[in-house]
N, C-alpha and C positions, 0 to 999 in steps of 0.2 A: 775364681778363687778357688781353685782347690780346696777340698772338703776342712785339711787338716789348716792353713792358713785363714778361713773362716775366720772375720775382721770383730770384734765388739764395737759396737758401734754407740756413739753413745750423741742426744740431741743439746747440741745447748744455746743457750739464750742472754749470756752474760748474767742467770740471775743466780742468788745465794743459792738457792736448791740446786739450779744446773751446778755449782760449786761442787756442792755436794754428790748429785751422781756421778761429773768426771773421776770425781776421786773414786770412787767405788769402782769407778770404768775401770780405771789403773791398776788398781788390785786383781779387779776380774782377770783381767788381759793379760797378766804378767804368772797369776794363780796357773792358768789354762797354755799359758807358753801362745798367746795371737797375737795377730796388732789393736792396733786402737785406730779408732777411726769417731773424730770429733765432723759434726754435721750441724752447720747453720743452717735454716731453713726459715726465710719469710719473703713475704712477697712485698716486700720495703725494705731498699735499702741501709736506712739510718732508724733508729729509735731515741728517744731520748733519754736517755738515765739519770743525764745531769745537762739540765736546755745551755749551762756554757757549756759544756764540752758533747758534744750527738756525739755518738760511736759507731760506727760504722760494722756492719757487718764483720769487713777482715777482723778488724778490729776484736771483736768477740772471739771469734775463733783463734787469734794468734793466741790471746791471752789465757785462753780456754787450751792452748796447746802447750805455752809456757808452764801452766799448774801441773797438767801430766808430764812434761819434761823435770821437773820437779821434783815430781810425786815417786818416777822412775824415767833413772836419764837412760837406761836400754831399752825401755819401749819405743816397736818402732810404731810413727806416728802419722797417718796422716787426716787432711782436713778438707772442707766440703763447702763451697757457700752455694745454697739451690734458691731459685726466687720462683722457692710456689709456696701452698698452703703448707705448715711447718706439719704436720701427721700426716698427709699423704706424702710428703720428701722421705719422711720419714719411714714409713709402711715398705716405702719402693725400697731404701736404703738395706733395710732390712731382708731384701728378697736374698742376698746373697753373705746375711750375718750367721755368726754364733749365737749373741744377743745382743737388743734392745736397750736400752737403759735411758732412762728419761726420770725429771725434778718432780717431785710430788706434788708442785705449785707452780701457775706462772708468774707471769713480773706483769709489773706497774698495777694495774686494777681488781687483774684479775689474782691478785696474789693473795685476798680473803677467802677465795675458792679452797674446798679440802684440798681440794687437787686438779690441777691443773687440765680444760680441754683437750689438748694434746696430750697427755700423758693416759687420759681415759679415753682417747680413741684409739690412739696407733696400741692398748693393750687388745684394745677391742678386736682389730679388724690384720693386725703384726699376722705374718706365715710362719715367725722368729719368735723364741721366746721373748719375751717383754719382760723388763725389770723394773719398775719404779720405787726408783729411791727415796726414800720414807721414812722415820721412824724416830724413835730417841738417841742419844749421845751413845750406849750399850748396843743399842743395834746395829749402827751406823759403823761400829766400831768392830763389829762381829769379834766379841769377846764372852760369847754365849759356847760356841761353840757347838753347836748347834743348829741341823734344817730341820726346818719343821715342812712338812711336806702333808697338807687337806684333802685326800682322797674320794672323789665323789666316786660316778659309775664309773663302767668297762669302759664306758665309748669317749671318757675326758681323758681318763686318770696314763695310759701305758707309757705315753712320752713326756708326761709331767716325774712322773716316778725315777725313770730314765737320767732326766733331768737332775730332780735329786739325788740319785747314788753319785753323779759326777760330781755334787756340789761336794755331797759328803768329803766322797775319798780323794779330791783335791783338798781341802780342807782339813784332812785329818778329823775329821768329826764326823759324831753319832747323826743318825738320820729317825728324825724323831716322825712314826707317818702316823696321822690320824684317821678316824674313818670315823664320823657322828651319826648317832642315830636314834629316830625319836619314833616311839610309841602312837599308831593310829588312836583317835577320839574317836573314830565312826567304824564302821565294819562297811563292809560292799553294800549292803541293805540300807544303808544310811544311821543306820542303828549304833546310838553313842555307847561305847563299848565301858564298862564297869570300871574303876579307877585302880579296880584290885586288878588289873589282866595283870598277868607273869608277863615281865617285859623281856627273860630270860630269850626266849623266841629272836626279837626283833635286834636284841646284842649281838646272837648267835647269827643274824645273817650277816650284819655289817664285820663282826671278826672275821668269816667264810672268806666275805669278799675279799677285806682286805687282804690276807694271805693268797688267795686267788692271782690278785691285784701285784703281788710284791714276788711270790714265787720266781718267777723267768728271771726280771731284772734283778733280783738278789744275788743272786745266782754268777750271774755276770761280774758282779763286785764283791768278791768273801771276802773283805777285806775292813768292809762298811762295818760298822755297827751298827743294826737296824733294832728303834724300839718300836710294839706295837704298840696305837692305845683308842680303844670305842670308849665314846664317852653319851652322853646322853644329853639331849638339846637342839639348839640351832647350828646350825655346822656354822656357819658366819660368826657365832660369837662366843665358840670355842675356840675357834682356830685364833681371831681376836686377840683374845685372853693371855690364849698359848702363845701366840707370836712376842708376850714382852722379855720371853726367855730365848729365844732364837735369833741366827745372823739373818735369814732369810726364810722365806715362810712359801711353799708353791704350791700352786693351784695350774691342775688342765683347764682349758677352752674349747670346746667342740668350734671349727670354721664349718658355716653349710653354706653351702657353691651357691650362687647366684643368691646370697642373701645379703644385703649387704646394711642390714643394722646392723645395733652392737651387742657384739657374739662374747659377751662376757661371763654372764648367770651370776645371778642370786651373791653366790658365795665371794667371787671374785671383785663383785665389784662394792661390796661389806669388807673385804680386807681392804682395797687397793683406797679406802675412803680412812678407812681406821687401826690397820695392821700397825703394832709398837716394833716395824723392819722393814727392810725393803720386803717388796712383794714379786716373785717373780709368774707370770703369765704363760704355759706353756700350751699351745695350741696344739692339739691331737690331729693329728697329718691325715 
């Protein structure tokens, strides 16, 4: 597929969380003028949602496609049933995707988990942006008209900045760029610093990094209104708190070649479990 026709890929499994993900993915595809691809991945052809009426994988994707078509009849929709482990199949489907979208919970006995294991694994491994659709009704509806961007270090940030700016531009909303900072409790020699230590220099460092990371990408999107904020505190908690007034929170992630563990970072992990709106994890290429 060409760069302009990369689809928005959404993983479906027949759960309520999956239905929310489909709705969000439809709106996202329409905003960006992209096709939608629905992927059902399972090692099992059937799952028992109701023992009296077992659904097949084909039933699940057909129902999801019907739902997407009702939400936007003009959208180009394709479907796929992939007989393999779900996270691996979705990561592969994301190889040529604009973004991968998943629900926030698994189905069946996994529903009690804060985040379905598939969504967590996909967010940690995919090489395209991954959006985990979660949060309260206002966050899902996109009524805040604010994209929240959590900025970490330079080596995780630039692709996340560009993704967040594109989102703010197509939605016509403000970009709220935040960098959290903390003053160290100890100096480099291991000596405890006095509580009265002036925090100005740490706040200035955070503001300087924010400005440096935003300068070039913001110039490429001159119509997007941006607000820059530096806040003292743990970045995960700062962003979870601010996510209550956002339609999407965007963070970067580093992908280390040859490293097969979960490459999310603590902040991404915290947001995927506790954010009050959908979360986009954008890998730094």
